N, C-alpha and C positions, 0 to 999 in steps of 0.2 A: 177558135177551133184549131187553127194551124199550130198554135203554141201547145195545145193539149196533145195533138198528134205527135209533134216533135218530142214532147215529154215521154210519150210511150216508146218512141224509137230509141231515144238515148238511154232510157231505163232498160230496154232490151239488151243494148250493147253492154251496159253496166252488169246486167245479170249474167251474161255469157262470160265476161271477164272475171267477175268475182267467183263464178263457178270454177274457172280454171285455177284461181288462187286456192280455193277450198280443197281442190284435189291434189295439191302439192304436198310433198312429204311432211313438212312441219305440222300440218293440220290432220294428218292421218297416221302419225307415227306411234300413237298409243291411245288407250281408251280415254285418258284425261284430255289429250289433244282433240280427239273427236268430240268429246262433250263440250269443251271450251271453245271450239272453232267458231260456231255461230256468234257467240258473244264477243270474243276477242276480235274476230274479223270485222264485226260491226263497229266496235269501238275504234279500231284503226281506220276503218273506212270513213266513219263520221268525223274523226279527228282530221284526216286528210281533206275531207270535203269542207270542213270549217276553214282550213288554211286556204284552199282554192277560193272559197267564197270571200275570204278576207282580202286576197290578192285582187279579185274582181272588184270588190267594193272599194278597195284602196285606189285602184286605177280610175274608178268612176267618181271618186271623191265622196263616197257615202259613209265612211267610217265615223265621222262626227255625228251623222244622223243615227247610226246604230246606237251609239252611247246615249243619245237623247231619247231614242225610241224605247230602249229597255227600261227607262224610268217611267214611261207612261203606262196607263192601264192596259192598253192594247198590246204593248210590248211584253208585259208580264203574262198576258194570256197566250201570246205566241210561244213563250217559254213553256207554259203549261201544256200547250198543244204538242210541243216537242217531246215532252215526257210521256204524254199519252200515246202519241204516234210512234215514237222511237222505242224506248225501253219497254213500255207496256205492250204496244202492238207487236214489236219484233219478238219479245219473249213469248207472247201468245202464239205467234207463228211457229217458233221453235218447238213449243210444247205440242202444238197440233201435229207437226211433221213427225216428231219423235214418238208420239203415242198413237197416231192414227194413219201414218204413212204420208208420202209426198203428195199423192193425188188429192187427199182431203186437205192437206196444207195449202195446196195451190188454190183450191176452191175458197178456202178461208181468206186467202190474200186477195182474191178477186171479188168476193161477195161484198166487200166493204162499200162499193158504190151504191148498192141497194140500201144498206144501213144509212149511209151518208145522205142519200136522197130523201129518206123519210125524215131524218133529223133536220135537213135543210128546209123541208116543207114546214115543219113546226117552228123552227127557230129563226129561219131567214126568210120565210114566206116565199120560197122558190117553188113555183108550181111545175109539176112534171106530168105532162099529158099521158093519157092511158097508153097510147101507141109507143111512147118512149119507154114506158115500163116494159111493154112486150119486147121491144128491141133489146133492152138491157138484160132481161131474163134469158133471151135467146143467145146473147153474147156470153152469158155466164155458162150456159150449156156448152158452148164452144170451148170455153176455158177448161171446163171439166173434161171434155173429150180429149183435149190436148194432153192432159196430165193423167188420164185414167189408167189405173192398173188394176187387174182383177185380184191381185194380191195386196189387199189393203193393210194387212199386218197390224191390226188394232191390238195394242198391248194394254192400254188403260183408257177405256172409253170416256169416263167422266173427266179425267185429266185432259184428254184430247179435246173434249167439248169445251172445257174451260178455256183452253188455249185458242180454240177457234173463235169463241166469243170475244176474248181479249183482243185478238188480231182484227176481227171485222169491226168491232165497235171502236177500238183504238184508232185505226186508220180513218174510219168514217167520221169520228168526232174531231180528229185533227183537221180534216179538210173543212169542216163546218166552222170551227174556231178561226182558222186562217182566213176563211172567206169573210167573216165578220171583222177581223182585225185589220185587213188590208183596206177596209172602207175608211179607216183613219188616215188622214193625210200624213201623219208622222211615221206610219209603218207601210212602206212600199213593199212590193213583192221581193225586191232585192235585199232589203233590210230584214224582212221576215225570214228569208232563207238563212242569213247570217246568224240570227238569233236561234233559229231552229237547230241548225247543225252544231253550233257551239254548245247549246244546252244539252243536246243529246249526247255528245261526246263527254261532257263533264259528268253527267249522271252515270254513264257507263263507267267512266274512270274512277269516280269518287265513291259510287255506291255498289254497282253490280259486280265489278271485277273484284273488289276486296271481299264481298260476301261470298263469291264463288272461288276465292283464293286463286285468281287467275292472273295476278300481276307478274308473278315469276315467269309464267309461260309467255305472257305478252312481251316482256323485256327480252326474252330469249329469241323472239322472232326478228329482232333488229340486229342480230349477230349471226353471221354465217348461214343465212337462209337464201342467198342468191337473189333471184328476181322477185321473191315473194312480196316484199313491201312495195317496190316500184309498181308491180302489177295491181296491188290493192289501191295504190295512189292513182293509177290510170283509171281504174273502175270508179274511184271517188270523183274524178274529174267529170266523167260522163254523168254520174249521179248528181253532181252539182248543177250541170247544165239541165238535167231532167227536172230537178226540183225547181229551178229558176223558171223554166217554161210552164211547169205545173202550177206554180203559185201565180204566174202571170195570167194563165188561163182562168184560174179561180177568180182573180180580181176583175177579169173582163167579161166572162160569160157565166160565172157562178160555180158553186161547188158541185152540184149534181151533174151538170154537163161535163165538167172537167174530169170528174171521177170516172164517168163512163168512157171518156176518151183515153184515160190513163191506162185502163186495163188492156188496151190493144198491145201492150208490151209483150204479152205472152205469145201473140201471133207474130209480131215483128221479130221476136227471138227465133222463131222457126224459120222465117224468111231469111234472116241474116245467117243462121247456121247453114242453110242450104247454099246460099250464094257465096258467102265469104269463107266459111269453114268447109264447104263442099261435103256436108253431111247428108249424102243422098239417101241414107236409110230413112230419113223423114219424108221422102217422096212416096207416100202411100195414101190411098183414098181417104182414110179416116182423118189423118193429119191435115191433108189439103182441104177437105170439107170444113173441118173445125177451124182452121186458120182463116178461111174465107168468112165463116160465120162470125168470128170474133171481130175481124176488121170491119166488115160491112155493118153488122148490127150495133157494134159499139159506137161507130161514127154516126149512125142514124139516131142512136139514143142520145148523142150529144148535140144533135142539131135542133134548132128551133125553126120549124118550117114557116111559121107565120112571120117571124122576123126576117127570114131570108126572102120570102115572097114580097114583103113590104119594101125591102131594100132593092129587090129586083125591079119592082114597079117604079120606084123613084129613079 
């Protein structure tokens, strides 16, 4: 559970930093830049994260294990999970935000634990008690409250729904596949992270960017853009730490509990924005109540009380 909560905290920091990067001039200088920004930033982000993971695994002596793991059936499924969770899930998130507004997009990104919990029940035999379902749903209401805007600005309902489904199912399926793969001794959480980020970056670089004609814009970001690339690299460092903790939580307590803990990032982002960035505009009753809802109910949804009680009795 500690790993799952740390995953949420580090992803909140990553979210804030990548938000700063996306607001910088190169990403808002033209309509093309605004359109390509989510895809290009994700490619650069995952590319940098793959490098950070490579450095980490190199220090840990895991790189030979990565080469061996990718040849196994479980390693190949981790690569598949990377495609489903990365390009498919992220593209769905972008479609959802672009066609139905940021608040619906935020819910799409947060509802994946519910989808994942259902899939984990059928494919991994992970049972989720009724009260954990209640806590999970209440935490999702909190996420929606944090991002709600009365101006939904729905431009294309069906395309937005398609994006929402791609995002929720993509990220939910990814967690379930990873949970199954890390049961293989050849694929540890650290090795799974390396395969995931490398595969995601390759798919973006080889398939998505050429299709979107975004390579020229991507290359231009590495010249005369000041702190943009270093800021994305810093965000990728926190993302790497977040994924490492997330995958570790999945391997130790299962997919459904880890996903519930992971969505606390939306609440931690508010806490960090208030304390570190001194954004006191967030200090209003609705934001405070919703932040508490997400933190409390998501952690309760990720807890196994019978297991905790049995350990306490011992």
